[in-house]
Biopython code that builds the backbone (N, CA, C, O; Angstrom):
import numpy as np
from Bio.PDB.StructureBuilder import StructureBuilder

atoms = [
    (1, "MET", "N", (9.022, 19.638, -15.807)),
    (1, "MET", "CA", (7.693, 19.274, -15.369)),
    (1, "MET", "C", (7.271, 17.932, -15.974)),
    (1, "MET", "O", (6.645, 17.107, -15.309)),
    (2, "LEU", "N", (7.618, 17.733, -17.220)),
    (2, "LEU", "CA", (7.261, 16.500, -17.896)),
    (2, "LEU", "C", (7.989, 15.310, -17.274)),
    (2, "LEU", "O", (7.427, 14.219, -17.176)),
    (3, "LYS", "N", (9.243, 15.516, -16.853)),
    (3, "LYS", "CA", (9.981, 14.445, -16.203)),
    (3, "LYS", "C", (9.355, 14.085, -14.860)),
    (3, "LYS", "O", (9.316, 12.914, -14.485)),
    (4, "LEU", "N", (8.870, 15.083, -14.143)),
    (4, "LEU", "CA", (8.224, 14.835, -12.852)),
    (4, "LEU", "C", (6.949, 14.013, -13.033)),
    (4, "LEU", "O", (6.710, 13.064, -12.286)),
    (5, "VAL", "N", (6.145, 14.368, -14.007)),
    (5, "VAL", "CA", (4.918, 13.612, -14.280)),
    (5, "VAL", "C", (5.259, 12.190, -14.707)),
    (5, "VAL", "O", (4.606, 11.240, -14.277)),
    (6, "GLY", "N", (6.263, 12.041, -15.539)),
    (6, "GLY", "CA", (6.686, 10.710, -15.961)),
    (6, "GLY", "C", (7.185, 9.873, -14.797)),
    (6, "GLY", "O", (6.923, 8.672, -14.736)),
    (7, "LEU", "N", (7.907, 10.505, -13.867)),
    (7, "LEU", "CA", (8.409, 9.800, -12.695)),
    (7, "LEU", "C", (7.263, 9.356, -11.782)),
    (7, "LEU", "O", (7.261, 8.234, -11.277)),
    (8, "VAL", "N", (6.299, 10.239, -11.580)),
    (8, "VAL", "CA", (5.140, 9.890, -10.744)),
    (8, "VAL", "C", (4.345, 8.757, -11.386)),
    (8, "VAL", "O", (3.923, 7.829, -10.696)),
    (9, "LEU", "N", (4.140, 8.823, -12.684)),
    (9, "LEU", "CA", (3.385, 7.772, -13.363)),
    (9, "LEU", "C", (4.141, 6.450, -13.373)),
    (9, "LEU", "O", (3.530, 5.381, -13.356)),
    (10, "HIS", "N", (5.461, 6.520, -13.400)),
    (10, "HIS", "CA", (6.255, 5.296, -13.380)),
    (10, "HIS", "C", (6.094, 4.559, -12.048)),
    (10, "HIS", "O", (6.040, 3.330, -12.022)),
    (11, "TYR", "N", (6.019, 5.303, -10.949)),
    (11, "TYR", "CA", (5.895, 4.706, -9.619)),
    (11, "TYR", "C", (4.452, 4.655, -9.117)),
    (11, "TYR", "O", (4.227, 4.519, -7.915)),
    (12, "MET", "N", (3.487, 4.760, -10.004)),
    (12, "MET", "CA", (2.082, 4.782, -9.616)),
    (12, "MET", "C", (1.627, 3.526, -8.872)),
    (12, "MET", "O", (0.850, 3.667, -7.927)),
    (13, "PRO", "N", (2.048, 2.313, -9.223)),
    (13, "PRO", "CA", (1.618, 1.156, -8.435)),
    (13, "PRO", "C", (2.076, 1.229, -6.984)),
    (13, "PRO", "O", (1.330, 0.856, -6.080)),
    (14, "LEU", "N", (3.277, 1.700, -6.759)),
    (14, "LEU", "CA", (3.788, 1.842, -5.395)),
    (14, "LEU", "C", (3.030, 2.932, -4.643)),
    (14, "LEU", "O", (2.690, 2.760, -3.472)),
    (15, "ILE", "N", (2.769, 4.035, -5.303)),
    (15, "ILE", "CA", (2.007, 5.131, -4.688)),
    (15, "ILE", "C", (0.586, 4.674, -4.377)),
    (15, "ILE", "O", (0.049, 5.009, -3.321)),
    (16, "PHE", "N", (-0.029, 3.916, -5.278)),
    (16, "PHE", "CA", (-1.376, 3.402, -5.056)),
    (16, "PHE", "C", (-1.411, 2.445, -3.871)),
    (16, "PHE", "O", (-2.333, 2.482, -3.057)),
    (17, "GLY", "N", (-0.399, 1.589, -3.783)),
    (17, "GLY", "CA", (-0.349, 0.641, -2.676)),
    (17, "GLY", "C", (-0.231, 1.327, -1.333)),
    (17, "GLY", "O", (-0.876, 0.917, -0.368)),
    (18, "ILE", "N", (0.587, 2.369, -1.255)),
    (18, "ILE", "CA", (0.782, 3.079, 0.009)),
    (18, "ILE", "C", (-0.344, 4.073, 0.265)),
    (18, "ILE", "O", (-0.814, 4.194, 1.397)),
    (19, "GLY", "N", (-0.779, 4.780, -0.760)),
    (19, "GLY", "CA", (-1.758, 5.849, -0.569)),
    (19, "GLY", "C", (-3.203, 5.412, -0.509)),
    (19, "GLY", "O", (-4.018, 6.083, 0.124)),
    (20, "PHE", "N", (-3.547, 4.306, -1.148)),
    (20, "PHE", "CA", (-4.941, 3.862, -1.158)),
    (20, "PHE", "C", (-5.143, 2.531, -0.438)),
    (20, "PHE", "O", (-6.031, 2.400, 0.404)),
    (21, "LEU", "N", (-4.315, 1.549, -0.777)),
    (21, "LEU", "CA", (-4.506, 0.231, -0.184)),
    (21, "LEU", "C", (-4.190, 0.201, 1.308)),
    (21, "LEU", "O", (-4.868, -0.495, 2.064)),
    (22, "ALA", "N", (-3.176, 0.940, 1.742)),
    (22, "ALA", "CA", (-2.787, 0.910, 3.153)),
    (22, "ALA", "C", (-3.913, 1.389, 4.075)),
    (22, "ALA", "O", (-4.236, 0.691, 5.035)),
    (23, "PRO", "N", (-4.526, 2.559, 3.819)),
    (23, "PRO", "CA", (-5.648, 2.953, 4.687)),
    (23, "PRO", "C", (-6.853, 2.027, 4.571)),
    (23, "PRO", "O", (-7.566, 1.802, 5.548)),
    (24, "LEU", "N", (-7.078, 1.493, 3.373)),
    (24, "LEU", "CA", (-8.185, 0.566, 3.180)),
    (24, "LEU", "C", (-7.976, -0.709, 3.991)),
    (24, "LEU", "O", (-8.908, -1.191, 4.635)),
    (25, "ILE", "N", (-6.782, -1.252, 3.968)),
    (25, "ILE", "CA", (-6.470, -2.454, 4.742)),
    (25, "ILE", "C", (-6.586, -2.170, 6.234)),
    (25, "ILE", "O", (-7.090, -3.003, 6.988)),
    (26, "ALA", "N", (-6.120, -0.996, 6.663)),
    (26, "ALA", "CA", (-6.220, -0.624, 8.079)),
    (26, "ALA", "C", (-7.677, -0.528, 8.517)),
    (26, "ALA", "O", (-8.026, -0.988, 9.605)),
    (27, "GLN", "N", (-8.519, 0.056, 7.693)),
    (27, "GLN", "CA", (-9.945, 0.141, 8.023)),
    (27, "GLN", "C", (-10.587, -1.235, 8.055)),
    (27, "GLN", "O", (-11.436, -1.500, 8.906)),
    (28, "MET", "N", (-10.200, -2.103, 7.154)),
    (28, "MET", "CA", (-10.760, -3.448, 7.150)),
    (28, "MET", "C", (-10.356, -4.206, 8.411)),
    (28, "MET", "O", (-11.160, -4.953, 8.969)),
    (29, "ILE", "N", (-9.119, -4.018, 8.862)),
    (29, "ILE", "CA", (-8.668, -4.664, 10.096)),
    (29, "ILE", "C", (-9.472, -4.151, 11.279)),
    (29, "ILE", "O", (-9.905, -4.936, 12.122)),
    (30, "GLU", "N", (-9.674, -2.842, 11.349)),
    (30, "GLU", "CA", (-10.424, -2.254, 12.461)),
    (30, "GLU", "C", (-11.886, -2.670, 12.439)),
    (30, "GLU", "O", (-12.439, -3.030, 13.479)),
    (31, "ARG", "N", (-12.521, -2.626, 11.273)),
    (31, "ARG", "CA", (-13.944, -2.972, 11.171)),
    (31, "ARG", "C", (-14.203, -4.439, 11.470)),
    (31, "ARG", "O", (-15.254, -4.790, 12.007)),
    (32, "ALA", "N", (-13.249, -5.299, 11.123)),
    (32, "ALA", "CA", (-13.414, -6.725, 11.382)),
    (32, "ALA", "C", (-13.147, -7.065, 12.847)),
    (32, "ALA", "O", (-13.433, -8.175, 13.296)),
    (33, "GLY", "N", (-12.603, -6.111, 13.578)),
    (33, "GLY", "CA", (-12.321, -6.349, 14.986)),
    (33, "GLY", "C", (-11.108, -7.231, 15.217)),
    (33, "GLY", "O", (-10.982, -7.856, 16.270)),
    (34, "LEU", "N", (-10.225, -7.282, 14.247)),
    (34, "LEU", "CA", (-9.030, -8.110, 14.364)),
    (34, "LEU", "C", (-7.935, -7.355, 15.120)),
    (34, "LEU", "O", (-7.928, -6.125, 15.153)),
    (35, "THR", "N", (-7.032, -8.088, 15.711)),
    (35, "THR", "CA", (-5.878, -7.479, 16.349)),
    (35, "THR", "C", (-4.628, -7.922, 15.604)),
    (35, "THR", "O", (-4.515, -9.070, 15.174)),
    (36, "VAL", "N", (-3.713, -7.012, 15.462)),
    (36, "VAL", "CA", (-2.463, -7.303, 14.764)),
    (36, "VAL", "C", (-1.457, -7.792, 15.799)),
    (36, "VAL", "O", (-1.388, -7.236, 16.895)),
    (37, "PRO", "N", (-0.683, -8.808, 15.478)),
    (37, "PRO", "CA", (0.289, -9.330, 16.442)),
    (37, "PRO", "C", (1.289, -8.267, 16.899)),
    (37, "PRO", "O", (1.569, -7.307, 16.181)),
    (38, "TYR", "N", (1.814, -8.460, 18.099)),
    (38, "TYR", "CA", (2.841, -7.608, 18.708)),
    (38, "TYR", "C", (2.368, -6.177, 18.965)),
    (38, "TYR", "O", (3.195, -5.287, 19.162)),
    (39, "GLY", "N", (1.080, -5.943, 18.967)),
    (39, "GLY", "CA", (0.543, -4.625, 19.280)),
    (39, "GLY", "C", (0.806, -3.576, 18.218)),
    (39, "GLY", "O", (0.816, -2.382, 18.517)),
    (40, "ILE", "N", (1.017, -4.001, 16.996)),
    (40, "ILE", "CA", (1.265, -3.062, 15.898)),
    (40, "ILE", "C", (-0.055, -2.358, 15.558)),
    (40, "ILE", "O", (-1.117, -2.980, 15.560)),
    (41, "ALA", "N", (0.025, -1.077, 15.273)),
    (41, "ALA", "CA", (-1.164, -0.312, 14.890)),
    (41, "ALA", "C", (-1.696, -0.829, 13.551)),
    (41, "ALA", "O", (-0.917, -1.238, 12.689)),
    (42, "PRO", "N", (-3.016, -0.810, 13.377)),
    (42, "PRO", "CA", (-3.582, -1.288, 12.101)),
    (42, "PRO", "C", (-3.065, -0.510, 10.891)),
    (42, "PRO", "O", (-2.885, -1.084, 9.818)),
    (43, "LEU", "N", (-2.826, 0.794, 11.057)),
    (43, "LEU", "CA", (-2.307, 1.572, 9.933)),
    (43, "LEU", "C", (-0.894, 1.136, 9.563)),
    (43, "LEU", "O", (-0.554, 1.081, 8.382)),
    (44, "ALA", "N", (-0.076, 0.827, 10.553)),
    (44, "ALA", "CA", (1.283, 0.345, 10.266)),
    (44, "ALA", "C", (1.226, -0.988, 9.539)),
    (44, "ALA", "O", (1.991, -1.221, 8.603)),
    (45, "ALA", "N", (0.328, -1.858, 9.962)),
    (45, "ALA", "CA", (0.172, -3.141, 9.267)),
    (45, "ALA", "C", (-0.320, -2.910, 7.839)),
    (45, "ALA", "O", (0.135, -3.573, 6.906)),
    (46, "GLY", "N", (-1.249, -1.969, 7.673)),
    (46, "GLY", "CA", (-1.736, -1.641, 6.334)),
    (46, "GLY", "C", (-0.646, -1.066, 5.450)),
    (46, "GLY", "O", (-0.588, -1.369, 4.259)),
    (47, "LEU", "N", (0.221, -0.238, 6.023)),
    (47, "LEU", "CA", (1.330, 0.323, 5.248)),
    (47, "LEU", "C", (2.306, -0.762, 4.806)),
    (47, "LEU", "O", (2.814, -0.732, 3.686)),
    (48, "VAL", "N", (2.559, -1.705, 5.682)),
    (48, "VAL", "CA", (3.469, -2.797, 5.312)),
    (48, "VAL", "C", (2.847, -3.645, 4.206)),
    (48, "VAL", "O", (3.497, -3.929, 3.200)),
    (49, "ILE", "N", (1.608, -4.044, 4.387)),
    (49, "ILE", "CA", (0.947, -4.897, 3.391)),
    (49, "ILE", "C", (0.762, -4.145, 2.069)),
    (49, "ILE", "O", (1.093, -4.666, 1.003)),
    (50, "GLY", "N", (0.234, -2.921, 2.140)),
    (50, "GLY", "CA", (0.030, -2.130, 0.926)),
    (50, "GLY", "C", (1.329, -1.776, 0.232)),
    (50, "GLY", "O", (1.403, -1.785, -0.996)),
    (51, "GLY", "N", (2.360, -1.462, 1.015)),
    (51, "GLY", "CA", (3.654, -1.140, 0.425)),
    (51, "GLY", "C", (4.287, -2.330, -0.261)),
    (51, "GLY", "O", (4.840, -2.204, -1.354)),
    (52, "LEU", "N", (4.208, -3.487, 0.378)),
    (52, "LEU", "CA", (4.762, -4.694, -0.240)),
    (52, "LEU", "C", (3.995, -5.083, -1.496)),
    (52, "LEU", "O", (4.582, -5.489, -2.499)),
    (53, "TRP", "N", (2.677, -4.953, -1.427)),
    (53, "TRP", "CA", (1.861, -5.287, -2.592)),
    (53, "TRP", "C", (2.123, -4.309, -3.733)),
    (53, "TRP", "O", (2.211, -4.717, -4.891)),
    (54, "GLY", "N", (2.248, -3.019, -3.413)),
    (54, "GLY", "CA", (2.569, -2.020, -4.430)),
    (54, "GLY", "C", (3.953, -2.228, -5.015)),
    (54, "GLY", "O", (4.146, -2.080, -6.221)),
    (55, "ALA", "N", (4.925, -2.573, -4.166)),
    (55, "ALA", "CA", (6.280, -2.844, -4.652)),
    (55, "ALA", "C", (6.290, -4.074, -5.551)),
    (55, "ALA", "O", (6.984, -4.103, -6.568)),
    (56, "HIS", "N", (5.524, -5.081, -5.175)),
    (56, "HIS", "CA", (5.410, -6.281, -6.011)),
    (56, "HIS", "C", (4.841, -5.917, -7.380)),
    (56, "HIS", "O", (5.343, -6.368, -8.409)),
    (57, "ALA", "N", (3.791, -5.098, -7.384)),
    (57, "ALA", "CA", (3.186, -4.685, -8.652)),
    (57, "ALA", "C", (4.154, -3.820, -9.454)),
    (57, "ALA", "O", (4.190, -3.901, -10.682)),
    (58, "GLN", "N", (4.928, -3.003, -8.774)),
    (58, "GLN", "CA", (5.886, -2.127, -9.447)),
    (58, "GLN", "C", (6.958, -2.943, -10.169)),
    (58, "GLN", "O", (7.265, -2.682, -11.332)),
    (59, "PHE", "N", (7.515, -3.917, -9.485)),
    (59, "PHE", "CA", (8.633, -4.658, -10.068)),
    (59, "PHE", "C", (8.193, -5.770, -11.011)),
    (59, "PHE", "O", (8.889, -6.073, -11.980)),
    (60, "ARG", "N", (7.042, -6.380, -10.736)),
    (60, "ARG", "CA", (6.574, -7.466, -11.600)),
    (60, "ARG", "C", (5.769, -6.946, -12.792)),
    (60, "ARG", "O", (5.685, -7.611, -13.825)),
    (61, "GLY", "N", (5.187, -5.773, -12.652)),
    (61, "GLY", "CA", (4.418, -5.201, -13.745)),
    (61, "GLY", "C", (2.955, -5.572, -13.735)),
    (61, "GLY", "O", (2.225, -5.221, -14.662)),
    (62, "ARG", "N", (2.502, -6.279, -12.704)),
    (62, "ARG", "CA", (1.081, -6.621, -12.584)),
    (62, "ARG", "C", (0.728, -6.830, -11.121)),
    (62, "ARG", "O", (1.607, -7.045, -10.286)),
    (63, "TRP", "N", (-0.557, -6.765, -10.816)),
    (63, "TRP", "CA", (-1.019, -6.834, -9.433)),
    (63, "TRP", "C", (-1.185, -8.264, -8.933)),
    (63, "TRP", "O", (-1.070, -8.524, -7.736)),
    (64, "ILE", "N", (-1.451, -9.178, -9.839)),
    (64, "ILE", "CA", (-1.712, -10.553, -9.423)),
    (64, "ILE", "C", (-0.541, -11.430, -9.786)),
    (64, "ILE", "O", (-0.564, -12.632, -9.518)),
]
sb = StructureBuilder()
sb.init_structure("model")
sb.init_model(0)
sb.init_chain("A")
sb.init_seg("    ")
for serial, (resi, resn, name, xyz) in enumerate(atoms, 1):
    if name == "N":
        sb.init_residue(resn, " ", resi, " ")
    sb.init_atom(name, np.array(xyz, "f"), 0.0, 1.0, " ", f" {name:<3s}", serial, name[0])
structure = sb.get_structure()
């Protein structure tokens, strides 16, 4: 159980990027009335942006 908690905490930036930032970015795209190129759904665009940002934070060790 302790290893599972440690594993989840280790990947927390990636989980935060996908679980929180992705829906937030999708809502911001929808509320702003923007369209994503190639007909991609706003949630898919949010998942890509949030996932990349979370992965960046995971590997670099910081968000900025």
